[in-house]
DOTIDO-188643 format. One line per 5 residues: their letters; for each residue x, y, z of N, C-alpha, C. Coordinates in nm, 3 decimals, padded with zeros to 5 digits. Example, Ala and Ser with C-alpha at 12.3 -4.5 7.8 and 13.67 -1.06 7.14 Angstrom:
<pts>
as	01.319 -00.569 00.780 01.230 -00.450 00.780 01.320 -00.330 00.780  01.285 -00.225 00.708 01.367 -00.106 00.714 01.290 00.003 00.787 $
</pts>
This chain:
<pts>
mctss	-01.207 -03.855 04.780 -01.264 -03.990 04.771 -01.283 -04.026 04.625  -01.240 -04.147 04.588 -01.248 -04.190 04.448 -01.368 -04.281 04.430  -01.453 -04.256 04.336 -01.572 -04.336 04.309 -01.543 -04.436 04.198  -01.567 -04.565 04.226 -01.539 -04.670 04.127 -01.646 -04.670 04.020  -01.606 -04.707 03.900 -01.702 -04.718 03.790 -01.777 -04.850 03.801 $
qktyd	-01.883 -04.867 03.724 -01.961 -04.990 03.722 -01.876 -05.107 03.678  -01.786 -05.081 03.583 -01.697 -05.186 03.534 -01.607 -05.236 03.647  -01.552 -05.145 03.725 -01.465 -05.183 03.836 -01.543 -05.261 03.941  -01.664 -05.217 03.968 -01.749 -05.282 04.068 -01.781 -05.426 04.027  -01.818 -05.446 03.901 -01.848 -05.581 03.851 -01.724 -05.670 03.855 $
manrl	-01.609 -05.613 03.825 -01.486 -05.690 03.826 -01.453 -05.738 03.967  -01.475 -05.649 04.064 -01.449 -05.688 04.203 -01.542 -05.800 04.247  -01.668 -05.794 04.206 -01.762 -05.902 04.240 -01.720 -06.034 04.179  -01.671 -06.031 04.055 -01.623 -06.154 03.992 -01.503 -06.211 04.066  -01.416 -06.123 04.110 -01.297 -06.165 04.182 -01.335 -06.239 04.311 $
vadfl	-01.430 -06.184 04.385 -01.474 -06.247 04.510 -01.542 -06.381 04.482  -01.628 -06.383 04.379 -01.699 -06.507 04.346 -01.602 -06.617 04.304  -01.503 -06.583 04.223 -01.404 -06.682 04.180 -01.324 -06.735 04.298  -01.290 -06.645 04.388 -01.211 -06.686 04.505 -01.291 -06.785 04.590  -01.419 -06.756 04.615 -01.501 -06.845 04.696 -01.521 -06.979 04.628 $
edeea	-01.539 -06.978 04.495 -01.557 -07.102 04.421 -01.432 -07.188 04.426  -01.315 -07.129 04.407 -01.190 -07.203 04.412 -01.161 -07.254 04.552  -01.197 -07.173 04.650 -01.175 -07.214 04.789 -01.259 -07.337 04.823  -01.384 -07.339 04.774 -01.471 -07.453 04.799 -01.419 -07.577 04.728  -01.369 -07.562 04.606 -01.313 -07.675 04.531 -01.189 -07.729 04.601 $
wrasl	-01.110 -07.640 04.655 -00.987 -07.684 04.725 -01.021 -07.764 04.850  -01.121 -07.717 04.925 -01.162 -07.789 05.046 -01.219 -07.926 05.010  -01.291 -07.935 04.897 -01.346 -08.064 04.855 -01.235 -08.161 04.817  -01.128 -08.105 04.758 -01.017 -08.191 04.716 -00.944 -08.252 04.835  -00.951 -08.189 04.952 -00.882 -08.242 05.070 -00.945 -08.371 05.118 $
tapkk	-01.077 -08.386 05.099 -01.148 -08.505 05.145 -01.154 -08.614 05.040  -01.115 -08.582 04.915 -01.119 -08.680 04.806 -01.002 -08.777 04.822  -01.017 -08.907 04.779 -00.905 -09.004 04.786 -00.792 -08.963 04.694  -00.670 -08.978 04.743 -00.553 -08.936 04.667 -00.522 -09.036 04.558  -00.495 -08.988 04.439 -00.455 -09.071 04.326 -00.324 -09.019 04.270 $
gtska	-00.286 -09.074 04.160 -00.158 -09.034 04.101 -00.159 -08.891 04.054  -00.280 -08.845 04.016 -00.289 -08.708 03.965 -00.401 -08.636 04.037  -00.376 -08.517 04.080 -00.477 -08.436 04.147 -00.571 -08.376 04.045  -00.704 -08.399 04.061 -00.800 -08.341 03.968 -00.807 -08.190 03.983  -00.790 -08.141 04.104 -00.805 -07.997 04.127 -00.692 -07.918 04.066 $
tgtkt	-00.566 -07.974 04.079 -00.450 -07.896 04.035 -00.400 -07.939 03.900  -00.433 -08.064 03.859 -00.384 -08.111 03.729 -00.239 -08.153 03.734  -00.180 -08.178 03.852 -00.040 -08.217 03.863 -00.030 -08.350 03.934  00.079 -08.419 03.914 00.100 -08.546 03.981 00.125 -08.524 04.128  00.084 -08.624 04.209 00.101 -08.614 04.352 00.248 -08.605 04.387 $
geagp	00.280 -08.511 04.471 00.419 -08.493 04.514 00.496 -08.395 04.431  00.445 -08.358 04.309 00.514 -08.261 04.226 00.476 -08.120 04.266  00.568 -08.028 04.252 00.540 -07.888 04.285 00.459 -07.826 04.173  00.351 -07.752 04.210 00.267 -07.685 04.111 00.326 -07.553 04.070  00.247 -07.473 03.996 00.291 -07.339 03.955 00.325 -07.255 04.078 $
srqmg	00.416 -07.164 04.060 00.466 -07.085 04.173 00.359 -06.998 04.235  00.254 -06.957 04.158 00.153 -06.868 04.211 00.024 -06.943 04.239  00.026 -07.078 04.244 -00.095 -07.154 04.266 -00.077 -07.240 04.390  -00.169 -07.226 04.483 -00.169 -07.305 04.606 -00.303 -07.376 04.615  -00.299 -07.509 04.624 -00.424 -07.584 04.628 -00.500 -07.563 04.499 $
atdyg	-00.627 -07.528 04.514 -00.712 -07.505 04.397 -00.720 -07.360 04.358  -00.653 -07.273 04.432 -00.662 -07.128 04.410 -00.548 -07.079 04.325  -00.580 -07.018 04.210 -00.479 -06.964 04.119 -00.460 -06.816 04.154  -00.363 -06.788 04.238 -00.342 -06.651 04.283 -00.286 -06.562 04.172  -00.225 -06.620 04.073 -00.177 -06.540 03.960 -00.292 -06.474 03.886 $
rfeal	-00.404 -06.547 03.873 -00.523 -06.491 03.808 -00.580 -06.375 03.891  -00.581 -06.393 04.025 -00.631 -06.288 04.111 -00.542 -06.164 04.106  -00.412 -06.185 04.094 -00.321 -06.071 04.084 -00.345 -05.993 03.954  -00.373 -06.065 03.847 -00.401 -05.998 03.720 -00.527 -05.913 03.731  -00.629 -05.968 03.799 -00.752 -05.892 03.818 -00.728 -05.771 03.908 $
aeelq	-00.646 -05.790 04.010 -00.615 -05.678 04.100 -00.541 -05.567 04.025  -00.450 -05.606 03.936 -00.378 -05.505 03.856 -00.473 -05.431 03.763  -00.571 -05.504 03.709 -00.669 -05.440 03.621 -00.755 -05.341 03.699  -00.791 -05.381 03.824 -00.866 -05.289 03.910 -00.786 -05.163 03.940  -00.659 -05.182 03.971 -00.574 -05.069 04.002 -00.559 -04.976 03.882 $
aeeqn	-00.547 -05.035 03.762 -00.536 -04.953 03.641 -00.662 -04.871 03.619  -00.778 -04.932 03.648 -00.905 -04.860 03.634 -00.913 -04.742 03.729  -00.871 -04.764 03.854 -00.873 -04.655 03.953 -00.777 -04.543 03.911  -00.661 -04.581 03.860 -00.564 -04.480 03.815 -00.619 -04.400 03.697  -00.696 -04.467 03.610 -00.755 -04.398 03.496 -00.856 -04.294 03.542 $
ierkk	-00.935 -04.328 03.646 -01.032 -04.233 03.701 -00.960 -04.112 03.760  -00.853 -04.137 03.834 -00.777 -04.027 03.894 -00.715 -03.939 03.786  -00.667 -04.003 03.677 -00.605 -03.926 03.568 -00.708 -03.834 03.503  -00.831 -03.884 03.481 -00.935 -03.802 03.421 -00.970 -03.684 03.510  -00.974 -03.708 03.641 -01.003 -03.597 03.733 -00.894 -03.492 03.728 $
keead	-00.769 -03.536 03.720 -00.657 -03.442 03.712 -00.662 -03.363 03.582  -00.695 -03.430 03.471 -00.705 -03.361 03.343 -00.815 -03.256 03.345  -00.927 -03.290 03.410 -01.038 -03.194 03.422 -00.996 -03.072 03.502  -00.923 -03.095 03.612 -00.875 -02.983 03.694 -00.776 -02.897 03.617  -00.687 -02.962 03.540 -00.591 -02.886 03.459 -00.662 -02.804 03.354 $
mmrqm	-00.767 -02.860 03.293 -00.843 -02.787 03.191 -00.908 -02.663 03.251  -00.963 -02.676 03.373 -01.027 -02.562 03.438 -00.924 -02.453 03.467  -00.805 -02.493 03.512 -00.702 -02.393 03.541 -00.655 -02.324 03.414  -00.639 -02.399 03.306 -00.596 -02.339 03.180 -00.703 -02.245 03.126  -00.831 -02.282 03.144 -00.940 -02.199 03.094 -00.939 -02.064 03.163 $
wgcsh	-00.904 -02.061 03.290 -00.904 -01.934 03.363 -00.768 -01.868 03.364  -00.666 -01.935 03.307 -00.536 -01.870 03.293 -00.459 -01.854 03.423  -00.498 -01.925 03.526 -00.424 -01.915 03.652 -00.450 -02.041 03.733  -00.377 -02.056 03.842 -00.389 -02.173 03.927 -00.483 -02.149 04.044  -00.554 -02.037 04.044 -00.645 -02.005 04.154 -00.764 -02.100 04.155 $
dhake	-00.810 -02.135 04.272 -00.926 -02.223 04.287 -01.054 -02.142 04.273  -01.115 -02.149 04.155 -01.238 -02.074 04.129 -01.357 -02.154 04.182  -01.381 -02.143 04.311 -01.485 -02.225 04.375 -01.624 -02.191 04.322  -01.653 -02.062 04.307 -01.787 -02.022 04.261 -01.812 -02.070 04.119  -01.712 -02.057 04.034 -01.729 -02.102 03.896 -01.749 -02.253 03.890 $
rqife	-01.677 -02.325 03.975 -01.691 -02.471 03.977 -01.829 -02.512 04.026  -01.885 -02.436 04.120 -02.020 -02.464 04.167 -02.121 -02.453 04.053  -02.102 -02.350 03.969 -02.190 -02.336 03.853 -02.171 -02.453 03.758  -02.046 -02.490 03.736 -02.012 -02.598 03.643 -02.077 -02.730 03.685  -02.085 -02.756 03.815 -02.134 -02.884 03.865 -02.286 -02.889 03.877 $
kptse	-02.354 -02.774 03.862 -02.500 -02.775 03.871 -02.561 -02.841 03.747  -02.679 -02.903 03.761 -02.746 -02.960 03.643 -02.780 -02.851 03.542  -02.787 -02.889 03.416 -02.814 -02.792 03.309 -02.947 -02.721 03.331  -03.049 -02.794 03.375 -03.180 -02.732 03.395 -03.175 -02.622 03.500  -03.097 -02.641 03.606 -03.084 -02.539 03.711 -03.011 -02.415 03.658 $
kikaa	-02.910 -02.437 03.573 -02.836 -02.323 03.518 -02.924 -02.240 03.423  -03.009 -02.306 03.347 -03.099 -02.234 03.259 -03.200 -02.153 03.340  -03.253 -02.213 03.448 -03.346 -02.141 03.535 -03.278 -02.020 03.600  -03.154 -02.037 03.643 -03.081 -01.926 03.705 -03.059 -01.814 03.604  -03.025 -01.849 03.480 -03.004 -01.748 03.375 -03.133 -01.670 03.350 $
nrfre	-03.245 -01.739 03.342 -03.374 -01.671 03.321 -03.409 -01.580 03.439  -03.375 -01.624 03.558 -03.404 -01.541 03.677 -03.321 -01.412 03.674  -03.193 -01.423 03.639 -03.109 -01.303 03.630 -03.157 -01.212 03.517  -03.202 -01.272 03.406 -03.252 -01.190 03.294 -03.376 -01.111 03.335  -03.466 -01.175 03.410 -03.586 -01.105 03.455 -03.552 -00.992 03.552 $
egnrd	-03.451 -01.014 03.636 -03.407 -00.906 03.725 -03.352 -00.789 03.643  -03.275 -00.821 03.540 -03.222 -00.717 03.453 -03.331 -00.642 03.381  -03.436 -00.712 03.338 -03.547 -00.647 03.268 -03.617 -00.546 03.358  -03.634 -00.580 03.486 -03.699 -00.487 03.579 -03.615 -00.361 03.597  -03.484 -00.377 03.610 -03.396 -00.260 03.623 -03.395 -00.179 03.493 $
fqkgh	-03.397 -00.248 03.379 -03.398 -00.178 03.251 -03.523 -00.092 03.239  -03.636 -00.145 03.279 -03.762 -00.073 03.269 -03.761 00.054 03.355  -03.685 00.048 03.464 -03.674 00.165 03.552 -03.566 00.264 03.505  -03.494 00.229 03.400 -03.388 00.316 03.350 -03.255 00.295 03.418  -03.241 00.189 03.498 -03.115 00.158 03.566 -03.032 00.065 03.476 $
yakaa	-02.975 00.123 03.372 -02.911 00.041 03.269 -02.784 -00.028 03.316  -02.704 00.039 03.396 -02.580 -00.022 03.445 -02.611 -00.142 03.534  -02.711 -00.127 03.620 -02.751 -00.236 03.707 -02.811 -00.351 03.627  -02.887 -00.318 03.525 -02.944 -00.421 03.439 -02.834 -00.499 03.368  -02.729 -00.428 03.325 -02.619 -00.494 03.255 -02.549 -00.595 03.345 $
vsyrk	-02.540 -00.567 03.475 -02.479 -00.661 03.570 -02.561 -00.788 03.577  -02.693 -00.775 03.584 -02.779 -00.893 03.589 -02.769 -00.974 03.461  -02.765 -00.907 03.347 -02.751 -00.979 03.220 -02.617 -01.052 03.213  -02.512 -00.989 03.268 -02.380 -01.053 03.268 -02.381 -01.178 03.356  -02.451 -01.173 03.469 -02.463 -01.291 03.554 -02.537 -01.402 03.481 $
allqf	-02.638 -01.365 03.404 -02.711 -01.465 03.327 -02.621 -01.532 03.223  -02.541 -01.452 03.155 -02.451 -01.507 03.054 -02.345 -01.597 03.115  -02.305 -01.568 03.239 -02.204 -01.649 03.307 -02.250 -01.793 03.324  -02.380 -01.813 03.341 -02.433 -01.949 03.357 -02.404 -02.033 03.233  -02.408 -01.970 03.116 -02.391 -02.046 02.991 -02.245 -02.082 02.965 $
dytfp	-02.151 -02.013 03.030 -02.010 -02.045 03.010 -01.975 -02.183 03.063  -02.057 -02.236 03.152 -02.029 -02.365 03.214 -02.142 -02.465 03.189  -02.218 -02.445 03.084 -02.333 -02.531 03.055 -02.305 -02.616 02.932  -02.321 -02.748 02.947 -02.303 -02.842 02.836 -02.425 -02.934 02.832  -02.526 -02.897 02.754 -02.653 -02.973 02.753 -02.631 -03.119 02.714 $
dteee	-02.711 -03.207 02.775 -02.702 -03.350 02.748 -02.807 -03.398 02.648  -02.916 -03.324 02.635 -03.024 -03.366 02.545 -03.055 -03.255 02.445  -03.128 -03.291 02.340 -03.166 -03.193 02.238 -03.262 -03.089 02.296  -03.347 -03.133 02.388 -03.441 -03.041 02.452 -03.368 -02.935 02.534  -03.268 -02.978 02.611 -03.189 -02.884 02.691 -03.111 -02.789 02.601 $
teqmk	-03.064 -02.840 02.487 -02.991 -02.755 02.393 -03.079 -02.642 02.340  -03.204 -02.674 02.306 -03.297 -02.573 02.255 -03.334 -02.472 02.365  -03.355 -02.522 02.487 -03.387 -02.433 02.599 -03.273 -02.337 02.627  -03.151 -02.388 02.624 -03.035 -02.303 02.648 -03.019 -02.200 02.537  -03.040 -02.241 02.413 -03.027 -02.149 02.299 -03.128 -02.035 02.309 $
eaqla	-03.252 -02.069 02.344 -03.357 -01.967 02.355 -03.326 -01.868 02.467  -03.283 -01.920 02.583 -03.252 -01.832 02.696 -03.130 -01.746 02.666  -03.028 -01.805 02.607 -02.904 -01.731 02.575 -02.930 -01.622 02.473  -03.012 -01.652 02.373 -03.044 -01.553 02.270 -03.113 -01.432 02.331  -03.209 -01.455 02.421 -03.282 -01.344 02.483 -03.189 -01.255 02.563 $
vhlnm	-03.094 -01.315 02.635 -03.002 -01.236 02.718 -02.910 -01.151 02.630  -02.856 -01.209 02.524 -02.768 -01.132 02.434 -02.841 -01.013 02.373  -02.964 -01.034 02.331 -03.041 -00.925 02.270 -03.073 -00.816 02.372  -03.109 -00.855 02.494 -03.140 -00.756 02.597 -03.015 -00.680 02.640  -02.903 -00.749 02.645 -02.777 -00.681 02.678 -02.743 -00.579 02.570 $
aackl	-02.768 -00.614 02.444 -02.742 -00.520 02.334 -02.829 -00.396 02.348  -02.958 -00.416 02.383 -03.047 -00.301 02.401 -03.000 -00.214 02.517  -02.953 -00.278 02.624 -02.903 -00.205 02.740 -02.781 -00.121 02.702  -02.689 -00.181 02.627 -02.567 -00.110 02.587 -02.596 00.001 02.486  -02.705 -00.010 02.412 -02.745 00.100 02.324 -02.773 00.226 02.405 $
hmkdw	-02.844 00.210 02.515 -02.875 00.325 02.601 -02.750 00.378 02.670  -02.654 00.290 02.695 -02.529 00.331 02.761 -02.426 00.382 02.661  -02.464 00.379 02.532 -02.376 00.427 02.422 -02.244 00.349 02.416  -02.249 00.223 02.454 -02.133 00.135 02.444 -02.145 00.058 02.314  -02.107 00.125 02.204 -02.133 00.072 02.071 -02.059 -00.058 02.044 $
devht	-01.934 -00.070 02.090 -01.858 -00.193 02.066 -01.925 -00.313 02.132  -01.977 -00.292 02.252 -02.044 -00.403 02.321 -02.175 -00.439 02.251  -02.242 -00.339 02.194 -02.363 -00.368 02.116 -02.328 -00.459 02.000  -02.219 -00.427 01.929 -02.177 -00.510 01.817 -02.148 -00.653 01.862  -02.079 -00.667 01.977 -02.043 -00.799 02.027 -02.166 -00.882 02.062 $
qcrma	-02.259 -00.820 02.136 -02.378 -00.894 02.179 -02.466 -00.932 02.060  -02.480 -00.843 01.964 -02.560 -00.873 01.845 -02.493 -00.982 01.761  -02.361 -00.976 01.751 -02.291 -01.080 01.675 -02.315 -01.218 01.737  -02.308 -01.226 01.869 -02.330 -01.354 01.937 -02.475 -01.400 01.923  -02.568 -01.304 01.923 -02.709 -01.339 01.903 -02.731 -01.394 01.762 $
leldp	-02.668 -01.331 01.664 -02.684 -01.375 01.525 -02.615 -01.509 01.500  -02.514 -01.542 01.579 -02.454 -01.674 01.567 -02.553 -01.782 01.612  -02.636 -01.748 01.710 -02.738 -01.842 01.756 -02.858 -01.847 01.661  -02.892 -01.731 01.605 -03.007 -01.721 01.514 -02.969 -01.627 01.400  -02.916 -01.679 01.290 -02.864 -01.596 01.180 -02.968 -01.505 01.115 $
knvkg	-03.097 -01.527 01.137 -03.201 -01.444 01.077 -03.273 -01.358 01.179  -03.214 -01.339 01.296 -03.280 -01.266 01.403 -03.292 -01.118 01.370  -03.413 -01.066 01.367 -03.438 -00.927 01.328 -03.380 -00.830 01.432  -03.398 -00.863 01.559 -03.347 -00.774 01.664 -03.196 -00.761 01.658  -03.128 -00.872 01.629 -02.983 -00.867 01.621 -02.936 -00.774 01.511 $
fyrkg	-02.995 -00.785 01.391 -02.960 -00.696 01.280 -02.998 -00.551 01.312  -03.116 -00.532 01.368 -03.168 -00.398 01.394 -03.080 -00.322 01.495  -03.050 -00.385 01.607 -02.973 -00.314 01.710 -02.827 -00.294 01.669  -02.775 -00.387 01.595 -02.640 -00.369 01.542 -02.638 -00.254 01.442  -02.742 -00.246 01.360 -02.751 -00.136 01.264 -02.765 -00.002 01.333 $
layle	-02.841 00.005 01.443 -02.854 00.131 01.518 -02.720 00.177 01.573  -02.640 00.081 01.624 -02.509 00.117 01.679 -02.418 00.174 01.571  -02.420 00.114 01.451 -02.339 00.167 01.340 -02.393 00.303 01.296  -02.524 00.320 01.300 -02.584 00.447 01.259 -02.541 00.560 01.352  -02.534 00.530 01.483 -02.496 00.633 01.579 -02.350 00.675 01.565 $
tddfd	-02.267 00.590 01.508 -02.125 00.623 01.488 -02.096 00.664 01.343  -02.204 00.688 01.266 -02.192 00.735 01.127 -02.119 00.637 01.036  -02.126 00.509 01.069 -02.074 00.406 00.979 -02.192 00.363 00.891  -02.216 00.442 00.787 -02.338 00.428 00.709 -02.346 00.296 00.632  -02.234 00.251 00.578 -02.236 00.126 00.501 -02.271 00.007 00.589 $
saenn	-02.205 -00.001 00.706 -02.234 -00.112 00.797 -02.377 -00.103 00.850  -02.422 00.019 00.877 -02.559 00.038 00.924 -02.658 -00.010 00.819  -02.631 00.025 00.694 -02.722 -00.016 00.586 -02.727 -00.168 00.573  -02.610 -00.234 00.579 -02.605 -00.379 00.565 -02.691 -00.448 00.671  -02.679 -00.401 00.795 -02.751 -00.465 00.904 -02.901 -00.431 00.903 $
lmgal	-02.934 -00.306 00.875 -03.075 -00.268 00.871 -03.147 -00.335 00.754  -03.079 -00.348 00.642 -03.140 -00.419 00.529 -03.155 -00.568 00.560  -03.061 -00.622 00.639 -03.075 -00.761 00.682 -03.198 -00.779 00.768  -03.225 -00.681 00.857 -03.345 -00.686 00.939 -03.470 -00.674 00.854  -03.468 -00.582 00.757 -03.585 -00.560 00.671 -03.612 -00.682 00.584 $
endpq	-03.508 -00.749 00.541 -03.524 -00.868 00.457 -03.599 -00.978 00.532  -03.572 -00.989 00.663 -03.637 -01.093 00.743 -03.771 -01.049 00.801  -03.799 -00.919 00.797 -03.929 -00.869 00.846 -03.963 -00.742 00.767  -04.014 -00.759 00.643 -04.036 -00.644 00.553 -04.136 -00.541 00.606  -04.223 -00.578 00.698 -04.326 -00.486 00.746 -04.289 -00.423 00.881 $
naavk	-04.167 -00.438 00.924 -04.129 -00.389 01.057 -04.116 -00.237 01.055  -04.198 -00.170 01.135 -04.202 -00.023 01.135 -04.075 00.037 01.192  -04.021 -00.023 01.298 -03.901 00.032 01.361 -03.782 00.027 01.266  -03.771 -00.082 01.191 -03.661 -00.095 01.095 -03.675 00.008 00.984  -03.796 00.029 00.934 -03.819 00.128 00.829 -03.785 00.269 00.879 $
tairr	-03.819 00.299 01.003 -03.785 00.430 01.061 -03.634 00.448 01.066  -03.563 00.344 01.107 -03.416 00.353 01.114 -03.355 00.372 00.977  -03.412 00.309 00.875 -03.360 00.324 00.739 -03.384 00.467 00.689  -03.497 00.528 00.724 -03.521 00.669 00.687 -03.418 00.760 00.754  -03.390 00.732 00.880 -03.288 00.811 00.950 -03.153 00.797 00.882 $
lkekr	-03.122 00.677 00.838 -02.995 00.652 00.769 -02.987 00.735 00.641  -03.093 00.738 00.563 -03.093 00.816 00.438 -03.077 00.965 00.466  -03.146 01.015 00.570 -03.136 01.157 00.604 -02.995 01.194 00.649  -02.936 01.109 00.734 -02.801 01.138 00.782 -02.700 01.134 00.668  -02.721 01.045 00.573 -02.631 01.039 00.458 -02.642 01.167 00.375 $
eqykk	-02.764 01.215 00.352 -02.783 01.338 00.275 -02.721 01.456 00.347  -02.740 01.462 00.478 -02.681 01.571 00.555 -02.528 01.567 00.548  -02.474 01.446 00.553 -02.329 01.431 00.547 -02.276 01.477 00.411  -02.349 01.442 00.303 -02.307 01.484 00.169 -02.312 01.636 00.155  -02.419 01.698 00.204 -02.431 01.844 00.198 -02.321 01.912 00.276 $
mnkqv	-02.292 01.859 00.393 -02.187 01.918 00.477 -02.051 01.910 00.406  -02.022 01.793 00.347 -01.896 01.779 00.275 -01.888 01.874 00.156  -01.998 01.891 00.085 -02.001 01.981 -00.031 -01.975 02.125 00.011  -02.034 02.165 00.124 -02.014 02.301 00.173 -01.869 02.323 00.219  -01.814 02.222 00.282 -01.675 02.234 00.330 -01.580 02.247 00.211 $
ysamf	-01.599 02.162 00.111 -01.512 02.168 -00.007 -01.529 02.299 -00.083  -01.654 02.349 -00.092 -01.678 02.476 -00.160 -01.608 02.590 -00.088  -01.617 02.591 00.044 -01.552 02.696 00.122 -01.401 02.690 00.106  -01.345 02.568 00.107 -01.200 02.554 00.090 -01.156 02.603 -00.048  -01.233 02.571 -00.153 -01.197 02.613 -00.289 -01.209 02.765 -00.302 $
assss	-01.316 02.821 -00.244 -01.335 02.966 -00.252 -01.223 03.038 -00.179  -01.181 02.987 -00.066 -01.074 03.051 00.010 -00.943 03.046 -00.066  -00.917 02.933 -00.134 -00.793 02.919 -00.211 -00.793 03.014 -00.331  -00.907 03.028 -00.400 -00.916 03.117 -00.517 -00.901 03.262 -00.475  -00.957 03.298 -00.361 -00.953 03.435 -00.313 -00.811 03.477 -00.281 $
ssaeg	-00.735 03.389 -00.218 -00.598 03.426 -00.180 -00.508 03.436 -00.301  -00.533 03.357 -00.407 -00.450 03.362 -00.527 -00.481 03.485 -00.612  -00.599 03.547 -00.599 -00.637 03.666 -00.675 -00.588 03.795 -00.610  -00.497 03.789 -00.514 -00.434 03.903 -00.446 -00.540 03.993 -00.379  -00.644 03.930 -00.327 -00.738 04.005 -00.244 -00.831 04.096 -00.322 $
tadep	-00.854 04.076 -00.452 -00.942 04.164 -00.528 -01.090 04.135 -00.503  -01.118 04.018 -00.444 -01.259 03.984 -00.418 -01.274 03.946 -00.272  -01.390 03.975 -00.220 -01.418 03.938 -00.081 -01.444 03.788 -00.073  -01.405 03.733 00.044 -01.430 03.590 00.065 -01.579 03.567 00.086  -01.631 03.464 00.027 -01.774 03.435 00.048 -01.798 03.392 00.193 $
pqsap	-01.910 03.430 00.246 -01.938 03.392 00.385 -01.950 03.240 00.398  -01.897 03.189 00.508 -01.903 03.045 00.532 -02.042 03.008 00.584  -02.093 02.902 00.532 -02.226 02.857 00.573 -02.215 02.766 00.694  -02.312 02.778 00.779 -02.313 02.693 00.898 -02.354 02.552 00.860  -02.306 02.450 00.933 -02.345 02.311 00.903 -02.496 02.295 00.915 $
pevss	-02.552 02.212 00.832 -02.698 02.193 00.838 -02.740 02.133 00.971  -02.855 02.176 01.018 -02.906 02.126 01.144 -02.995 02.005 01.118  -02.997 01.914 01.217 -03.081 01.797 01.207 -03.225 01.840 01.226  -03.312 01.796 01.137 -03.451 01.838 01.145 -03.515 01.785 01.272  -03.619 01.855 01.318 -03.688 01.812 01.439 -03.752 01.676 01.423 $
sseee	-03.795 01.647 01.299 -03.857 01.515 01.277 -03.756 01.404 01.299  -03.628 01.427 01.261 -03.526 01.325 01.282 -03.501 01.304 01.430  -03.498 01.413 01.507 -03.478 01.401 01.650 -03.593 01.324 01.714  -03.714 01.349 01.665 -03.828 01.277 01.718 -03.818 01.128 01.686  -03.768 01.096 01.568 -03.753 00.956 01.530 -03.647 00.887 01.613 $
vkegq	-03.540 00.961 01.648 -03.437 00.904 01.736 -03.497 00.868 01.870  -03.575 00.961 01.926 -03.641 00.936 02.054 -03.737 00.820 02.044  -03.811 00.814 01.932 -03.905 00.704 01.912 -03.832 00.571 01.906  -03.717 00.568 01.838 -03.640 00.445 01.829 -03.591 00.396 01.963  -03.548 00.490 02.049 -03.503 00.452 02.183 -03.618 00.397 02.265 $
envaa	-03.737 00.457 02.251 -03.853 00.406 02.324 -03.891 00.266 02.275  -03.874 00.242 02.144 -03.904 00.109 02.091 -03.813 00.004 02.151  -03.684 00.037 02.165 -03.589 -00.056 02.224 -03.626 -00.087 02.368  -03.662 00.018 02.446 -03.697 -00.002 02.586 -03.821 -00.090 02.600  -03.922 -00.066 02.516 -04.044 -00.145 02.524 -04.019 -00.289 02.483 $
dvvrd	-03.927 -00.308 02.391 -03.901 -00.441 02.338 -03.833 -00.531 02.439  -03.748 -00.476 02.523 -03.671 -00.556 02.619 -03.761 -00.622 02.721  -03.862 -00.550 02.768 -03.947 -00.602 02.874 -04.062 -00.686 02.820  -04.071 -00.703 02.688 -04.176 -00.785 02.630 -04.145 -00.932 02.651  -04.250 -01.013 02.654 -04.235 -01.156 02.670 -04.145 -01.210 02.561 $
dahie	-04.043 -01.291 02.599 -03.946 -01.340 02.503 -04.003 -01.447 02.411  -04.129 -01.484 02.431 -04.189 -01.578 02.337 -04.201 -01.518 02.199  -04.210 -01.383 02.192 -04.215 -01.314 02.062 -04.077 -01.258 02.031  -03.981 -01.349 02.023 -03.842 -01.306 02.012 -03.813 -01.240 01.878  -03.889 -01.275 01.773 -03.862 -01.217 01.641 -03.930 -01.082 01.622 $
eia	-04.015 -01.042 01.714 -04.091 -00.918 01.695 -04.016 -00.799 01.754  -04.022 -00.687 01.681 -03.969 -00.561 01.730 -04.081 -00.459 01.726  -04.110 -00.399 01.841 -04.220 -00.301 01.846 -04.174 -00.167 01.795 $
</pts>
């Protein structure tokens, strides 16, 4: 079913009104005394008028209005077809994505409420340690935003706040699942929404720290510290970074020393014994405790009220 626009509706009303007015004028002309020239038609008596005009009714004008109405209806159909083509191209196939379209057609306020509801479900699962299940709920929340186009500034801010919370919670969830690439992705999207977000820098830095990418970890952790200089969790992570760097340097030094000693020993035709190889340095118990503390901080932070979005416990 095609719905007419207000412009089309008004045009149709004008068409009917003009027709009734001309019809009344034509009937009045039938009772008027005949003269040499007809006032209604503007032609001499007995002469043939325009081919599309009968009596007082100019059917050519009505045809022009009818063509304009038809063009308007065709324009509406064309826009609907373009919208359907856009949806198919967005999904890369011609399949009818009924569920996705249902989300697309819902009001923005309902989609934001649905996203918050899925986020709260994910938070409950996260608190219980069900990280995979929590990630599913967070993904459902993010799906709402793929089809949301706010109409007002207020809706835009509400959507931004809700979307930011979901990205950050998903990053925390993926930290526990050791899905470092997904942590980077979720933090990057969070920082696009809020370039100074402490949680985004902090969790991204933790992911780089766990994969021994010390330079990237330092950049992100320092970004978090710059925006929140008194944050205890960030300071703890930076201490861990310094310790891991020192351990890495010591390990490399021992490896190179052992390689050099082995090479010198073999070139001296076995006159000296090879020096004993040293075992890699062990991570101190305090560092392990700090790792555990950092994980507990992330878990506590996810279930906290999102009104304190900049705070990290």
